[in-house]
Steps between C-alpha positions, in 0.01 A plus 500: 500500500504716195344811650777707664262689726431184697853400558687528836848593390798512749511879468171517701635299794694618803794268525789637694514574872570862409172515315306372799696724746410807294133422536522411867704816595284752298181310551137575534276199580143393482346173615190300534437159658695309230771732369737787598628703197803729536556763234786728399544718187752373245667683215399245235147612428361147524369317805702201626422249766687298756359230726592416863324181612605399853501142624384618835183664380414283201627156570686233294653536163189380315287774658769765449543408138124505442482854644785610274345351183167661572653842583708499190204414287289770673772760436540388141127520418446832675821676409315767295286589805796562733670843543794527264837599623485315826669195651279281710595237751209269586483290820217250559368503856271204529525125438149523368482550125247755370331444166705612206265788429524623856879470484522691175260771619681526832837535331384789279326684789793464738745605230304815436462570878869454557592716207275775622659475845849516339404816306353663805809426716758578239324743273522475127876543509704295252656193641848526643788406268594141510778416751477826695340513848202729558578802716 
């Protein structure tokens, strides 16, 4: 992979529980039959993604890992189409796998819907400083 724009560097992933908690507590969500996307503004100016793939909804490890691989790839390929400055947490909701094109289009549409919802609920205020609770 020589072209940097198609990489998926660690800076674009939500990794710590605090990152996920920030999205879930300040969230705005959008969903369709396959996915639910939660969004929250970040102070980085780039979009990041975190995945939550539950055993109860999706099934065994093979199925969960397949969902994760496909979601990471959909995010990587459509990163330029997503709203910048947001953290997204993506949860698959179905054991049934959509086509990759449907998955990629759904991710982009849901991310935009969730970001619009976040802007409507929170206004265009700047994100809260890191480590301080919203008041």
